[in-house]
All heavy atoms as a GROMACS GRO file, in nm:
protein
  615
    1MET      N    1   2.495  19.051  -7.780
    1MET     CA    2   2.548  18.976  -7.892
    1MET      C    3   2.687  18.923  -7.856
    1MET      O    4   2.769  18.992  -7.798
    1MET     CB    5   2.555  19.067  -8.015
    1MET     CG    6   2.609  18.998  -8.136
    1MET     SD    7   2.606  19.112  -8.277
    1MET     CE    8   2.605  18.993  -8.405
    2GLU      N    9   2.710  18.800  -7.892
    2GLU     CA   10   2.840  18.738  -7.864
    2GLU      C   11   2.946  18.799  -7.955
    2GLU      O   12   2.920  18.830  -8.071
    2GLU     CB   13   2.832  18.588  -7.887
    2GLU     CG   14   2.735  18.521  -7.794
    2GLU     CD   15   2.716  18.374  -7.827
    2GLU    OE1   16   2.742  18.335  -7.940
    2GLU    OE2   17   2.676  18.301  -7.737
    3ARG      N   18   3.065  18.815  -7.901
    3ARG     CA   19   3.174  18.870  -7.979
    3ARG      C   20   3.290  18.771  -7.982
    3ARG      O   21   3.327  18.715  -7.879
    3ARG     CB   22   3.218  19.002  -7.918
    3ARG     CG   23   3.331  19.065  -7.995
    3ARG     CD   24   3.374  19.193  -7.932
    3ARG     NE   25   3.498  19.230  -7.992
    3ARG     CZ   26   3.532  19.352  -8.020
    3ARG    NH1   27   3.449  19.450  -7.992
    3ARG    NH2   28   3.647  19.379  -8.075
    4TYR      N   29   3.344  18.752  -8.100
    4TYR     CA   30   3.459  18.665  -8.119
    4TYR      C   31   3.570  18.745  -8.186
    4TYR      O   32   3.543  18.825  -8.276
    4TYR     CB   33   3.423  18.546  -8.208
    4TYR     CG   34   3.325  18.451  -8.146
    4TYR    CD1   35   3.189  18.470  -8.160
    4TYR    CD2   36   3.370  18.342  -8.072
    4TYR    CE1   37   3.098  18.382  -8.104
    4TYR    CE2   38   3.280  18.253  -8.016
    4TYR     CZ   39   3.145  18.274  -8.032
    4TYR     OH   40   3.056  18.187  -7.976
    5ASN      N   41   3.693  18.722  -8.142
    5ASN     CA   42   3.808  18.787  -8.204
    5ASN      C   43   3.903  18.683  -8.261
    5ASN      O   44   3.905  18.567  -8.218
    5ASN     CB   45   3.883  18.873  -8.102
    5ASN     CG   46   3.808  19.000  -8.068
    5ASN    OD1   47   3.719  19.042  -8.141
    5ASN    ND2   48   3.843  19.061  -7.957
    6CYS      N   49   3.982  18.726  -8.356
    6CYS     CA   50   4.080  18.639  -8.421
    6CYS      C   51   4.184  18.594  -8.318
    6CYS      O   52   4.241  18.677  -8.247
    6CYS     CB   53   4.148  18.718  -8.534
    6CYS     SG   54   4.286  18.632  -8.609
    7PRO      N   55   4.208  18.464  -8.308
    7PRO     CA   56   4.307  18.416  -8.212
    7PRO      C   57   4.450  18.451  -8.253
    7PRO      O   58   4.541  18.449  -8.171
    7PRO     CB   59   4.286  18.264  -8.209
    7PRO     CG   60   4.216  18.232  -8.335
    7PRO     CD   61   4.139  18.354  -8.375
    8ALA      N   62   4.471  18.486  -8.378
    8ALA     CA   63   4.606  18.518  -8.426
    8ALA      C   64   4.645  18.664  -8.400
    8ALA      O   65   4.757  18.693  -8.360
    8ALA     CB   66   4.618  18.488  -8.575
    9CYS      N   67   4.550  18.758  -8.422
    9CYS     CA   68   4.586  18.900  -8.411
    9CYS      C   69   4.494  18.980  -8.320
    9CYS      O   70   4.523  19.094  -8.290
    9CYS     CB   71   4.590  18.964  -8.550
    9CYS     SG   72   4.428  18.988  -8.624
   10GLY      N   73   4.380  18.924  -8.279
   10GLY     CA   74   4.291  18.992  -8.187
   10GLY      C   75   4.184  19.080  -8.249
   10GLY      O   76   4.100  19.135  -8.178
   11HIS      N   77   4.184  19.095  -8.381
   11HIS     CA   78   4.080  19.175  -8.447
   11HIS      C   79   3.951  19.093  -8.458
   11HIS      O   80   3.954  18.970  -8.450
   11HIS     CB   81   4.129  19.220  -8.584
   11HIS     CG   82   4.227  19.331  -8.576
   11HIS    ND1   83   4.362  19.308  -8.565
   11HIS    CD2   84   4.211  19.464  -8.576
   11HIS    CE1   85   4.425  19.424  -8.558
   11HIS    NE2   86   4.336  19.521  -8.564
   12PRO      N   87   3.838  19.159  -8.480
   12PRO     CA   88   3.711  19.087  -8.494
   12PRO      C   89   3.713  18.990  -8.612
   12PRO      O   90   3.793  19.004  -8.705
   12PRO     CB   91   3.609  19.198  -8.519
   12PRO     CG   92   3.672  19.321  -8.465
   12PRO     CD   93   3.819  19.304  -8.486
   13ILE      N   94   3.623  18.891  -8.609
   13ILE     CA   95   3.610  18.796  -8.719
   13ILE      C   96   3.477  18.820  -8.790
   13ILE      O   97   3.387  18.884  -8.735
   13ILE     CB   98   3.618  18.650  -8.672
   13ILE    CG1   99   3.507  18.618  -8.572
   13ILE    CG2  100   3.754  18.619  -8.613
   13ILE    CD1  101   3.485  18.472  -8.552
   14VAL      N  102   3.467  18.772  -8.914
   14VAL     CA  103   3.343  18.782  -8.991
   14VAL      C  104   3.308  18.647  -9.051
   14VAL      O  105   3.396  18.566  -9.079
   14VAL     CB  106   3.354  18.888  -9.104
   14VAL    CG1  107   3.364  19.026  -9.047
   14VAL    CG2  108   3.470  18.860  -9.196
   15TRP      N  109   3.178  18.625  -9.068
   15TRP     CA  110   3.130  18.502  -9.131
   15TRP      C  111   2.984  18.518  -9.166
   15TRP      O  112   2.916  18.606  -9.114
   15TRP     CB  113   3.151  18.381  -9.040
   15TRP     CG  114   3.084  18.393  -8.906
   15TRP    CD1  115   3.132  18.455  -8.795
   15TRP    CD2  116   2.955  18.344  -8.870
   15TRP    NE1  117   3.042  18.447  -8.693
   15TRP    CE2  118   2.931  18.379  -8.736
   15TRP    CE3  119   2.857  18.274  -8.939
   15TRP    CZ2  120   2.816  18.346  -8.669
   15TRP    CZ3  121   2.741  18.241  -8.871
   15TRP    CH2  122   2.722  18.276  -8.737
   16ALA      N  123   2.939  18.434  -9.256
   16ALA     CA  124   2.797  18.430  -9.292
   16ALA      C  125   2.762  18.286  -9.325
   16ALA      O  126   2.832  18.221  -9.402
   16ALA     CB  127   2.769  18.519  -9.412
   17LEU      N  128   2.656  18.235  -9.264
   17LEU     CA  129   2.611  18.098  -9.289
   17LEU      C  130   2.462  18.103  -9.320
   17LEU      O  131   2.378  18.108  -9.231
   17LEU     CB  132   2.638  18.008  -9.168
   17LEU     CG  133   2.600  17.862  -9.182
   17LEU    CD1  134   2.667  17.798  -9.302
   17LEU    CD2  135   2.636  17.785  -9.055
   18ASN      N  136   2.429  18.105  -9.448
   18ASN     CA  137   2.290  18.118  -9.493
   18ASN      C  138   2.220  17.983  -9.509
   18ASN      O  139   2.101  17.979  -9.532
   18ASN     CB  140   2.284  18.194  -9.625
   18ASN     CG  141   2.338  18.334  -9.608
   18ASN    OD1  142   2.317  18.397  -9.505
   18ASN    ND2  143   2.409  18.383  -9.707
   19ASN      N  144   2.294  17.875  -9.498
   19ASN     CA  145   2.238  17.741  -9.510
   19ASN      C  146   2.185  17.699  -9.373
   19ASN      O  147   2.259  17.697  -9.275
   19ASN     CB  148   2.347  17.644  -9.558
   19ASN     CG  149   2.294  17.508  -9.590
   19ASN    OD1  150   2.191  17.466  -9.538
   19ASN    ND2  151   2.366  17.436  -9.673
   20PHE      N  152   2.057  17.664  -9.364
   20PHE     CA  153   1.995  17.628  -9.236
   20PHE      C  154   1.996  17.478  -9.209
   20PHE      O  155   1.939  17.433  -9.110
   20PHE     CB  156   1.853  17.683  -9.230
   20PHE     CG  157   1.852  17.833  -9.225
   20PHE    CD1  158   1.829  17.907  -9.339
   20PHE    CD2  159   1.877  17.899  -9.106
   20PHE    CE1  160   1.829  18.046  -9.336
   20PHE    CE2  161   1.878  18.038  -9.100
   20PHE     CZ  162   1.854  18.111  -9.215
   21ARG      N  163   2.061  17.400  -9.293
   21ARG     CA  164   2.070  17.256  -9.270
   21ARG      C  165   2.167  17.225  -9.156
   21ARG      O  166   2.269  17.291  -9.140
   21ARG     CB  167   2.120  17.184  -9.395
   21ARG     CG  168   2.020  17.177  -9.505
   21ARG     CD  169   2.079  17.096  -9.617
   21ARG     NE  170   1.978  17.064  -9.716
   21ARG     CZ  171   2.007  17.015  -9.834
   21ARG    NH1  172   2.131  16.994  -9.869
   21ARG    NH2  173   1.910  16.986  -9.918
   22SER      N  174   2.136  17.122  -9.081
   22SER     CA  175   2.224  17.076  -8.976
   22SER      C  176   2.359  17.035  -9.036
   22SER      O  177   2.365  16.974  -9.142
   22SER     CB  178   2.160  16.957  -8.906
   22SER     OG  179   2.244  16.905  -8.808
   23ASN      N  180   2.467  17.070  -8.970
   23ASN     CA  181   2.605  17.041  -9.008
   23ASN      C  182   2.656  17.122  -9.127
   23ASN      O  183   2.765  17.095  -9.176
   23ASN     CB  184   2.627  16.892  -9.033
   23ASN     CG  185   2.612  16.811  -8.907
   23ASN    OD1  186   2.657  16.853  -8.800
   23ASN    ND2  187   2.547  16.696  -8.916
   24ALA      N  188   2.580  17.220  -9.177
   24ALA     CA  189   2.630  17.307  -9.283
   24ALA      C  190   2.750  17.384  -9.229
   24ALA      O  191   2.754  17.419  -9.111
   24ALA     CB  192   2.521  17.404  -9.327
   25ILE      N  193   2.849  17.408  -9.312
   25ILE     CA  194   2.969  17.478  -9.268
   25ILE      C  195   3.002  17.593  -9.363
   25ILE      O  196   2.961  17.594  -9.479
   25ILE     CB  197   3.091  17.384  -9.256
   25ILE    CG1  198   3.126  17.321  -9.390
   25ILE    CG2  199   3.068  17.278  -9.152
   25ILE    CD1  200   3.260  17.250  -9.390
   26THR      N  201   3.077  17.687  -9.309
   26THR     CA  202   3.130  17.798  -9.388
   26THR      C  203   3.261  17.842  -9.324
   26THR      O  204   3.290  17.809  -9.209
   26THR     CB  205   3.030  17.916  -9.395
   26THR    OG1  206   3.075  18.008  -9.493
   26THR    CG2  207   3.017  17.986  -9.262
   27GLU      N  208   3.338  17.918  -9.398
   27GLU     CA  209   3.465  17.968  -9.349
   27GLU      C  210   3.444  18.097  -9.270
   27GLU      O  211   3.361  18.180  -9.306
   27GLU     CB  212   3.558  17.996  -9.467
   27GLU     CG  213   3.695  18.047  -9.426
   27GLU     CD  214   3.783  18.073  -9.546
   27GLU    OE1  215   3.755  18.169  -9.621
   27GLU    OE2  216   3.880  18.000  -9.563
   28ILE      N  217   3.516  18.110  -9.161
   28ILE     CA  218   3.520  18.236  -9.088
   28ILE      C  219   3.660  18.292  -9.105
   28ILE      O  220   3.756  18.217  -9.125
   28ILE     CB  221   3.484  18.219  -8.939
   28ILE    CG1  222   3.575  18.119  -8.869
   28ILE    CG2  223   3.341  18.178  -8.923
   28ILE    CD1  224   3.546  18.101  -8.721
   29LYS      N  225   3.671  18.425  -9.105
   29LYS     CA  226   3.802  18.486  -9.125
   29LYS      C  227   3.815  18.614  -9.045
   29LYS      O  228   3.716  18.673  -9.001
   29LYS     CB  229   3.827  18.514  -9.272
   29LYS     CG  230   3.728  18.609  -9.336
   29LYS     CD  231   3.758  18.630  -9.483
   29LYS     CE  232   3.671  18.536  -9.563
   29LYS     NZ  233   3.686  18.545  -9.704
   30CYS      N  234   3.937  18.655  -9.028
   30CYS     CA  235   3.971  18.778  -8.959
   30CYS      C  236   3.931  18.897  -9.046
   30CYS      O  237   3.940  18.891  -9.169
   30CYS     CB  238   4.121  18.780  -8.934
   30CYS     SG  239   4.178  18.929  -8.849
   31THR      N  240   3.886  19.004  -8.984
   31THR     CA  241   3.851  19.124  -9.060
   31THR      C  242   3.974  19.187  -9.124
   31THR      O  243   3.960  19.272  -9.212
   31THR     CB  244   3.781  19.230  -8.972
   31THR    OG1  245   3.865  19.259  -8.860
   31THR    CG2  246   3.645  19.182  -8.927
   32LYS      N  247   4.092  19.146  -9.085
   32LYS     CA  248   4.215  19.196  -9.145
   32LYS      C  249   4.262  19.110  -9.262
   32LYS      O  250   4.369  19.129  -9.316
   32LYS     CB  251   4.326  19.207  -9.040
   32LYS     CG  252   4.300  19.314  -8.937
   32LYS     CD  253   4.303  19.450  -9.003
   32LYS     CE  254   4.285  19.561  -8.904
   32LYS     NZ  255   4.302  19.693  -8.963
   33SER      N  256   4.180  19.012  -9.300
   33SER     CA  257   4.211  18.929  -9.417
   33SER      C  258   4.198  19.014  -9.543
   33SER      O  259   4.106  19.094  -9.555
   33SER     CB  260   4.114  18.811  -9.425
   33SER     OG  261   4.127  18.745  -9.548
   34PRO      N  262   4.288  18.994  -9.640
   34PRO     CA  263   4.275  19.071  -9.764
   34PRO      C  264   4.149  19.035  -9.843
   34PRO      O  265   4.107  19.110  -9.929
   34PRO     CB  266   4.401  19.036  -9.843
   34PRO     CG  267   4.456  18.914  -9.779
   34PRO     CD  268   4.406  18.911  -9.639
   35THR      N  269   4.085  18.924  -9.811
   35THR     CA  270   3.962  18.884  -9.880
   35THR      C  271   3.835  18.930  -9.806
   35THR      O  272   3.726  18.909  -9.857
   35THR     CB  273   3.956  18.732  -9.901
   35THR    OG1  274   3.958  18.667  -9.774
   35THR    CG2  275   4.072  18.684  -9.986
   36ALA      N  276   3.850  18.990  -9.689
   36ALA     CA  277   3.734  19.043  -9.617
   36ALA      C  278   3.691  19.174  -9.682
   36ALA      O  279   3.774  19.252  -9.726
   36ALA     CB  280   3.770  19.066  -9.470
   37SER      N  281   3.562  19.196  -9.689
   37SER     CA  282   3.511  19.320  -9.749
   37SER      C  283   3.553  19.440  -9.666
   37SER      O  284   3.551  19.436  -9.544
   37SER     CB  285   3.359  19.316  -9.757
   37SER     OG  286   3.318  19.214  -9.844
   38ARG      N  287   3.591  19.546  -9.735
   38ARG     CA  288   3.625  19.670  -9.667
   38ARG      C  289   3.612  19.787  -9.763
   38ARG      O  290   3.620  19.768  -9.884
   38ARG     CB  291   3.764  19.666  -9.606
   38ARG     CG  292   3.872  19.634  -9.707
   38ARG     CD  293   4.009  19.617  -9.645
   38ARG     NE  294   4.019  19.484  -9.592
   38ARG     CZ  295   4.095  19.452  -9.489
   38ARG    NH1  296   4.166  19.542  -9.429
   38ARG    NH2  297   4.099  19.330  -9.444
   39VAL      N  298   3.592  19.903  -9.709
   39VAL     CA  299   3.574  20.022  -9.792
   39VAL      C  300   3.706  20.064  -9.856
   39VAL      O  301   3.712  20.098  -9.972
   39VAL     CB  302   3.515  20.137  -9.709
   39VAL    CG1  303   3.509  20.265  -9.790
   39VAL    CG2  304   3.378  20.099  -9.658
   40GLU      N  305   3.811  20.063  -9.777
   40GLU     CA  306   3.940  20.110  -9.826
   40GLU      C  307   4.050  20.015  -9.782
   40GLU      O  308   4.054  19.973  -9.667
   40GLU     CB  309   3.967  20.249  -9.769
   40GLU     CG  310   4.091  20.314  -9.823
   40GLU     CD  311   4.104  20.455  -9.769
   40GLU    OE1  312   4.010  20.534  -9.783
   40GLU    OE2  313   4.210  20.483  -9.710
   41LEU      N  314   4.140  19.982  -9.872
   41LEU     CA  315   4.251  19.894  -9.840
   41LEU      C  316   4.379  19.956  -9.895
   41LEU      O  317   4.395  19.967 -10.017
   41LEU     CB  318   4.231  19.754  -9.899
   41LEU     CG  319   4.345  19.654  -9.881
   41LEU    CD1  320   4.370  19.628  -9.734
   41LEU    CD2  321   4.314  19.524  -9.953
   42ILE      N  322   4.466  19.997  -9.806
   42ILE     CA  323   4.595  20.054  -9.845
   42ILE      C  324   4.701  19.954  -9.803
   42ILE      O  325   4.736  19.944  -9.685
   42ILE     CB  326   4.617  20.191  -9.779
   42ILE    CG1  327   4.502  20.286  -9.817
   42ILE    CG2  328   4.752  20.250  -9.821
   42ILE    CD1  329   4.499  20.414  -9.738
   43LEU      N  330   4.752  19.876  -9.897
   43LEU     CA  331   4.843  19.767  -9.866
   43LEU      C  332   4.971  19.813  -9.798
   43LEU      O  333   5.029  19.740  -9.717
   43LEU     CB  334   4.877  19.688  -9.992
   43LEU     CG  335   4.762  19.606 -10.049
   43LEU    CD1  336   4.804  19.538 -10.179
   43LEU    CD2  337   4.715  19.502  -9.949
   44GLU      N  338   5.017  19.933  -9.826
   44GLU     CA  339   5.142  19.982  -9.767
   44GLU      C  340   5.132  20.002  -9.616
   44GLU      O  341   5.230  19.988  -9.544
   44GLU     CB  342   5.186  20.114  -9.832
   44GLU     CG  343   5.224  20.102  -9.978
   44GLU     CD  344   5.103  20.098 -10.071
   44GLU    OE1  345   4.994  20.140 -10.031
   44GLU    OE2  346   5.120  20.049 -10.183
   45THR      N  347   5.012  20.035  -9.568
   45THR     CA  348   4.996  20.064  -9.425
   45THR      C  349   4.905  19.965  -9.353
   45THR      O  350   4.895  19.969  -9.231
   45THR     CB  351   4.938  20.205  -9.406
   45THR    OG1  352   4.812  20.213  -9.473
   45THR    CG2  353   5.032  20.311  -9.462
   46GLU      N  354   4.840  19.878  -9.424
   46GLU     CA  355   4.742  19.785  -9.365
   46GLU      C  356   4.812  19.664  -9.304
   46GLU      O  357   4.905  19.608  -9.359
   46GLU     CB  358   4.645  19.737  -9.472
   46GLU     CG  359   4.530  19.656  -9.419
   46GLU     CD  360   4.434  19.738  -9.335
   46GLU    OE1  361   4.401  19.849  -9.375
   46GLU    OE2  362   4.392  19.686  -9.231
   47THR      N  363   4.764  19.624  -9.186
   47THR     CA  364   4.808  19.501  -9.122
   47THR      C  365   4.718  19.389  -9.174
   47THR      O  366   4.596  19.400  -9.165
   47THR     CB  367   4.795  19.510  -8.969
   47THR    OG1  368   4.868  19.621  -8.924
   47THR    CG2  369   4.844  19.384  -8.903
   48LEU      N  370   4.777  19.283  -9.229
   48LEU     CA  371   4.699  19.173  -9.284
   48LEU      C  372   4.710  19.050  -9.195
   48LEU      O  373   4.812  19.026  -9.131
   48LEU     CB  374   4.745  19.139  -9.425
   48LEU     CG  375   4.731  19.252  -9.527
   48LEU    CD1  376   4.785  19.206  -9.661
   48LEU    CD2  377   4.588  19.298  -9.540
   49CYS      N  378   4.603  18.969  -9.192
   49CYS     CA  379   4.601  18.845  -9.116
   49CYS      C  380   4.533  18.738  -9.201
   49CYS      O  381   4.424  18.762  -9.253
   49CYS     CB  382   4.524  18.866  -8.985
   49CYS     SG  383   4.510  18.718  -8.884
   50MET      N  384   4.593  18.625  -9.215
   50MET     CA  385   4.541  18.518  -9.300
   50MET      C  386   4.468  18.409  -9.222
   50MET      O  387   4.434  18.305  -9.278
   50MET     CB  388   4.656  18.457  -9.381
   50MET     CG  389   4.726  18.556  -9.472
   50MET     SD  390   4.617  18.639  -9.588
   50MET     CE  391   4.570  18.501  -9.690
   51TRP      N  392   4.438  18.430  -9.092
   51TRP     CA  393   4.374  18.328  -9.012
   51TRP      C  394   4.233  18.297  -9.065
   51TRP      O  395   4.159  18.385  -9.106
   51TRP     CB  396   4.363  18.373  -8.867
   51TRP     CG  397   4.296  18.270  -8.782
   51TRP    CD1  398   4.355  18.163  -8.723
   51TRP    CD2  399   4.156  18.261  -8.752
   51TRP    NE1  400   4.259  18.089  -8.657
   51TRP    CE2  401   4.137  18.147  -8.673
   51TRP    CE3  402   4.046  18.339  -8.784
   51TRP    CZ2  403   4.013  18.109  -8.626
   51TRP    CZ3  404   3.922  18.301  -8.737
   51TRP    CH2  405   3.906  18.187  -8.658
   52THR      N  406   4.197  18.169  -9.064
   52THR     CA  407   4.061  18.126  -9.098
   52THR      C  408   4.015  18.019  -8.999
   52THR      O  409   4.096  17.952  -8.936
   52THR     CB  410   4.051  18.067  -9.240
   52THR    OG1  411   4.135  17.953  -9.250
   52THR    CG2  412   4.089  18.170  -9.345
   53GLY      N  413   3.886  18.003  -8.988
   53GLY     CA  414   3.827  17.900  -8.903
   53GLY      C  415   3.701  17.848  -8.970
   53GLY      O  416   3.678  17.870  -9.090
   54ILE      N  417   3.618  17.780  -8.892
   54ILE     CA  418   3.498  17.714  -8.947
   54ILE      C  419   3.377  17.747  -8.860
   54ILE      O  420   3.384  17.741  -8.737
   54ILE     CB  421   3.517  17.561  -8.951
   54ILE    CG1  422   3.633  17.525  -9.044
   54ILE    CG2  423   3.390  17.490  -8.992
   54ILE    CD1  424   3.676  17.380  -9.035
   55ALA      N  425   3.265  17.780  -8.924
   55ALA     CA  426   3.136  17.794  -8.856
   55ALA      C  427   3.051  17.676  -8.898
   55ALA      O  428   3.044  17.642  -9.016
   55ALA     CB  429   3.068  17.925  -8.896
   56GLN      N  430   2.985  17.611  -8.802
   56GLN     CA  431   2.904  17.493  -8.831
   56GLN      C  432   2.768  17.506  -8.765
   56GLN      O  433   2.757  17.535  -8.646
   56GLN     CB  434   2.972  17.366  -8.781
   56GLN     CG  435   2.895  17.240  -8.813
   56GLN     CD  436   2.966  17.117  -8.764
   56GLN    OE1  437   3.026  17.117  -8.657
   56GLN    NE2  438   2.959  17.012  -8.842
   57ARG      N  439   2.662  17.484  -8.845
   57ARG     CA  440   2.525  17.487  -8.795
   57ARG      C  441   2.499  17.358  -8.716
   57ARG      O  442   2.531  17.249  -8.759
   57ARG     CB  443   2.426  17.498  -8.910
   57ARG     CG  444   2.286  17.493  -8.867
   57ARG     CD  445   2.200  17.612  -8.881
   57ARG     NE  446   2.235  17.713  -8.976
   57ARG     CZ  447   2.229  17.842  -8.946
   57ARG    NH1  448   2.194  17.881  -8.824
   57ARG    NH2  449   2.256  17.933  -9.036
   58GLN      N  450   2.439  17.373  -8.598
   58GLN     CA  451   2.407  17.260  -8.512
   58GLN      C  452   2.265  17.212  -8.538
   58GLN      O  453   2.187  17.277  -8.606
   58GLN     CB  454   2.424  17.302  -8.365
   58GLN     CG  455   2.561  17.356  -8.331
   58GLN     CD  456   2.671  17.256  -8.359
   58GLN    OE1  457   2.675  17.149  -8.298
   58GLN    NE2  458   2.761  17.290  -8.449
   59LYS      N  459   2.230  17.096  -8.483
   59LYS     CA  460   2.096  17.038  -8.503
   59LYS      C  461   1.986  17.129  -8.450
   59LYS      O  462   1.876  17.132  -8.505
   59LYS     CB  463   2.086  16.901  -8.435
   59LYS     CG  464   2.164  16.795  -8.506
   59LYS     CD  465   2.148  16.661  -8.438
   59LYS     CE  466   2.229  16.556  -8.512
   59LYS     NZ  467   2.213  16.424  -8.455
   60ASP      N  468   2.015  17.205  -8.344
   60ASP     CA  469   1.914  17.294  -8.287
   60ASP      C  470   1.905  17.429  -8.360
   60ASP      O  471   1.829  17.516  -8.320
   60ASP     CB  472   1.940  17.316  -8.138
   60ASP     CG  473   2.070  17.391  -8.109
   60ASP    OD1  474   2.142  17.430  -8.204
   60ASP    OD2  475   2.099  17.412  -7.991
   61GLY      N  476   1.984  17.446  -8.466
   61GLY     CA  477   1.981  17.569  -8.544
   61GLY      C  478   2.087  17.671  -8.506
   61GLY      O  479   2.109  17.768  -8.578
   62SER      N  480   2.150  17.652  -8.391
   62SER     CA  481   2.254  17.745  -8.349
   62SER      C  482   2.380  17.721  -8.433
   62SER      O  483   2.390  17.624  -8.507
   62SER     CB  484   2.286  17.726  -8.200
   62SER     OG  485   2.342  17.598  -8.178
   63VAL      N  486   2.474  17.811  -8.422
   63VAL     CA  487   2.600  17.802  -8.497
   63VAL      C  488   2.715  17.801  -8.398
   63VAL      O  489   2.718  17.881  -8.304
   63VAL     CB  490   2.616  17.920  -8.595
   63VAL    CG1  491   2.750  17.913  -8.667
   63VAL    CG2  492   2.502  17.920  -8.696
   64ARG      N  493   2.809  17.709  -8.417
   64ARG     CA  494   2.929  17.703  -8.334
   64ARG      C  495   3.049  17.738  -8.419
   64ARG      O  496   3.057  17.698  -8.536
   64ARG     CB  497   2.946  17.564  -8.273
   64ARG     CG  498   2.833  17.534  -8.175
   64ARG     CD  499   2.844  17.398  -8.118
   64ARG     NE  500   2.919  17.406  -7.993
   64ARG     CZ  501   2.955  17.301  -7.922
   64ARG    NH1  502   2.926  17.181  -7.962
   64ARG    NH2  503   3.021  17.316  -7.809
   65LEU      N  504   3.142  17.813  -8.361
   65LEU     CA  505   3.262  17.857  -8.432
   65LEU      C  506   3.382  17.778  -8.383
   65LEU      O  507   3.402  17.763  -8.262
   65LEU     CB  508   3.283  18.007  -8.411
   65LEU     CG  509   3.165  18.097  -8.448
   65LEU    CD1  510   3.202  18.243  -8.426
   65LEU    CD2  511   3.120  18.074  -8.590
   66PHE      N  512   3.461  17.730  -8.478
   66PHE     CA  513   3.576  17.646  -8.448
   66PHE      C  514   3.704  17.704  -8.508
   66PHE      O  515   3.699  17.778  -8.607
   66PHE     CB  516   3.557  17.506  -8.508
   66PHE     CG  517   3.441  17.431  -8.451
   66PHE    CD1  518   3.316  17.439  -8.510
   66PHE    CD2  519   3.456  17.350  -8.339
   66PHE    CE1  520   3.208  17.369  -8.459
   66PHE    CE2  521   3.348  17.280  -8.287
   66PHE     CZ  522   3.224  17.289  -8.348
   67LEU      N  523   3.816  17.666  -8.449
   67LEU     CA  524   3.944  17.695  -8.512
   67LEU      C  525   3.952  17.614  -8.640
   67LEU      O  526   3.866  17.530  -8.668
   67LEU     CB  527   4.059  17.658  -8.417
   67LEU     CG  528   4.064  17.734  -8.284
   67LEU    CD1  529   4.182  17.686  -8.201
   67LEU    CD2  530   4.072  17.884  -8.307
   68SER      N  531   4.054  17.636  -8.719
   68SER     CA  532   4.063  17.570  -8.850
   68SER      C  533   4.071  17.418  -8.842
   68SER      O  534   4.045  17.350  -8.940
   68SER     CB  535   4.183  17.624  -8.928
   68SER     OG  536   4.302  17.602  -8.855
   69ASP      N  537   4.101  17.361  -8.723
   69ASP     CA  538   4.103  17.216  -8.710
   69ASP      C  539   3.963  17.155  -8.710
   69ASP      O  540   3.946  17.034  -8.722
   69ASP     CB  541   4.181  17.172  -8.584
   69ASP     CG  542   4.116  17.217  -8.454
   69ASP    OD1  543   4.003  17.271  -8.454
   69ASP    OD2  544   4.181  17.199  -8.349
   70GLY      N  545   3.859  17.239  -8.696
   70GLY     CA  546   3.722  17.191  -8.698
   70GLY      C  547   3.678  17.122  -8.570
   70GLY      O  548   3.566  17.072  -8.562
   71VAL      N  549   3.763  17.119  -8.468
   71VAL     CA  550   3.734  17.051  -8.343
   71VAL      C  551   3.735  17.147  -8.224
   71VAL      O  552   3.645  17.146  -8.140
   71VAL     CB  553   3.834  16.936  -8.319
   71VAL    CG1  554   3.811  16.870  -8.185
   71VAL    CG2  555   3.829  16.835  -8.432
   72THR      N  556   3.835  17.232  -8.219
   72THR     CA  557   3.853  17.323  -8.107
   72THR      C  558   3.761  17.444  -8.121
   72THR      O  559   3.766  17.514  -8.223
   72THR     CB  560   4.000  17.372  -8.098
   72THR    OG1  561   4.086  17.259  -8.101
   72THR    CG2  562   4.023  17.453  -7.974
   73LEU      N  563   3.675  17.466  -8.021
   73LEU     CA  564   3.584  17.580  -8.024
   73LEU      C  565   3.660  17.712  -8.013
   73LEU      O  566   3.757  17.722  -7.938
   73LEU     CB  567   3.484  17.572  -7.910
   73LEU     CG  568   3.373  17.468  -7.924
   73LEU    CD1  569   3.296  17.455  -7.794
   73LEU    CD2  570   3.280  17.506  -8.038
   74LEU      N  571   3.613  17.811  -8.085
   74LEU     CA  572   3.668  17.946  -8.076
   74LEU      C  573   3.614  18.009  -7.948
   74LEU      O  574   3.494  18.000  -7.920
   74LEU     CB  575   3.625  18.026  -8.198
   74LEU     CG  576   3.686  18.165  -8.216
   74LEU    CD1  577   3.837  18.156  -8.228
   74LEU    CD2  578   3.629  18.230  -8.340
   75ARG      N  579   3.699  18.070  -7.870
   75ARG     CA  580   3.658  18.130  -7.743
   75ARG      C  581   3.590  18.264  -7.763
   75ARG      O  582   3.633  18.345  -7.844
   75ARG     CB  583   3.779  18.147  -7.653
   75ARG     CG  584   3.832  18.015  -7.603
   75ARG     CD  585   3.945  18.027  -7.508
   75ARG     NE  586   3.964  18.158  -7.450
   75ARG     CZ  587   4.077  18.197  -7.393
   75ARG    NH1  588   4.180  18.118  -7.390
   75ARG    NH2  589   4.087  18.318  -7.342
   76LYS      N  590   3.482  18.287  -7.688
   76LYS     CA  591   3.411  18.414  -7.691
   76LYS      C  592   3.492  18.518  -7.614
   76LYS      O  593   3.561  18.485  -7.519
   76LYS     CB  594   3.273  18.401  -7.626
   76LYS     CG  595   3.181  18.307  -7.692
   76LYS     CD  596   3.053  18.297  -7.613
   76LYS     CE  597   2.974  18.177  -7.658
   76LYS     NZ  598   2.858  18.154  -7.574
   77GLU      N  599   3.476  18.643  -7.656
   77GLU     CA  600   3.536  18.754  -7.580
   77GLU      C  601   3.444  18.784  -7.462
   77GLU      O  602   3.322  18.780  -7.475
   77GLU     CB  603   3.549  18.878  -7.668
   77GLU     CG  604   3.660  18.866  -7.768
   77GLU     CD  605   3.796  18.848  -7.705
   77GLU    OE1  606   3.833  18.926  -7.614
   77GLU    OE2  607   3.867  18.755  -7.744
   78LEU      N  608   3.502  18.816  -7.352
   78LEU     CA  609   3.424  18.847  -7.231
   78LEU      C  610   3.388  18.993  -7.225
   78LEU      O  611   3.447  19.078  -7.274
   78LEU     CB  612   3.502  18.808  -7.107
   78LEU     CG  613   3.541  18.659  -7.101
   78LEU    CD1  614   3.626  18.634  -6.980
   78LEU    CD2  615   3.416  18.573  -7.098
   0.00000   0.00000   0.00000
């Protein structure tokens, strides 16, 4: 499975794209975002990251991840 990390802080990113139409888009975000789902959030000790990007469905059904500019591809972790 391909792994992508946040370019701002290095933590994993999360996204979901349930629309199977070509060019459908959704927001991707860092797992350290305050809006990312988590079991426990302690604001006094938690490191937060507000980075977001874009996931876009391609004509062949695959999904490409971009930085927030919508042009620059997000780099995979090796």
